C-alpha positions, 0 to 999 in steps of 0.5 A: 118727467116724474109726476108728483101727486098730492097724497091725502091724509092716511086714515086706517092702519091696515089700509094705510099699509096697503096704500104705502106698498102700492104707492110706488107702483101707482106713481110709476103707472101715472108717468106713462112709458116709465111703467113698461118701456116700449109698451103700446098704448091704445085708446078705446071708445066705450059708451060714455067714456074712453079707456087709455090702455097700455099693453104689455111689451113682453111676448105673450100668447095673446095678441094685442087685438085679443087683449083689447077685445077683452077690455072692450067686452068688460067695459061694455058689460059695466056700461050696460049695467050703469047706463054708461061707462062710469068715468069719462077717462080710465087709465088701464095698465096691463102687465105681463105675469106668469101663468095662464090666467088673469091675475091680480087687479087694483083700482085707484082714484088717480086721474079720475080712474087707474086700474093695474092688472096682470095677465099671464104670458100663457093666458088664452082667449078662453081665460079672458072669456072666463075672467071676472077680475077686470069687470070687478075692478071697473065696477069700483069706478062706479061708486064714491070713495068711502071712509075706511069703516065702509070698505065693505060697501065698496067691495060688496058692490063689486062682488055682487054687481060683477056676475050680474052685469056679466049675465045681463051682457050675455057673458056669464050663464045665469045659473053660474051667477046663482051658483056663486051666490048660493055657495059663497054668500054664507061667508058674509054671515055675521060670526061670534063677536060681530059688531056689524059691517062698519066694525067687523073688517074680516075678509068674509064680512067685507066682500060677502057681507057687503054682497049680501047687503046688496042682494037683500037690498035688491030684493027688498027694492023690487018687493016694494016697487012691484019689481019696477025698480031694483038696486041697479036703478039706485046705483045708476042714480049715484053715478049720475049724481057724480058718485064715482071713485074720484069723489069722497062722499059720506055713505049716507049721501050715496044711500039717500040718492039711491033711495030717492031713485027707487022711491023707497028707503031700503038702502038707508033702512038696511044700513041701520040694521046691518051697520053696527050689530049682527044681522044674519040673513035667512039665506035658505028662505031667500033662495026658496022664495027666489026659486033657487036650489043647489042639487048635486052641484047644479042650480035648479030653478022653480019658476012657480016660487013666490019671487021667481019674477024678481030673480029673473029681473035681477039677471035679465037686464030688462030695464031700459033707462034711458072736471074730476080731481086728480088724487091718489088714495087707498086702492081697491083690489080683487081678492073676493074669491080667494080670501086674500087680503 
């Protein structure tokens, strides 16, 4: 039986186009076996929730066990970062595609959380071990849906948190986290004619401008709390107060909850600085303070740098802290490394 879902008012032209193109896929995906006749469905228990996984019904180099282990590892990294998996029930549809890599992923608020992701028929366990896409998509679950002008914080958070969470879980070398940030973060700097993050919707400002906001916020929170708190505490508090993808919030509400959790005003202060005017960040000085340098393509660490302890705390994961509406809205997708929109 075809399921009919209520569609909320559409808001912004370019995101509306993405939404309309993706709508038939999402509607089919919510009707179970219509997506892939004969496909297998498994339910995985993860800390704080469960994931209903539909596996491809086409022949693949990977086994079902390989795919389920990959899903559980990605969910484990996200659950460890946030203290629990952000939603009680996630629907995950894995589709077979061409090639030997994990392909495109997209996340919807439908039924509390829906992710569609493509895995190449020739993909190997090595490809799954090196994948960032599914973790990126799962992190989208852990923040409320924003108005269109704040799309940068939705994508920026996934761009920043994904490698950090994987490093904390031992799934990504720490030097690779900082190598990515040093190489790619400059793409988030404001350019000529920039009107701030809320008004400049280029790919670089959306993904890496948003990630730069998160990095600066993380460092500032740790500076003001003597490294006792970080962005991770703020994000856990937002999820703990119901701030997940199936909920529509104003950005101010989310930032205020995050600031209360850290005992600072960093998120709201930084948002005022970056929302409607260019706010370049001196990344060279930031890397120097954290004790980071990129030499001949390799990251070097200076543990005598003034904020080396902050750098280590971000990726160590050393801190120990102890019914949703059914809707279909604009998706969040995984184009941050390629620049695709």
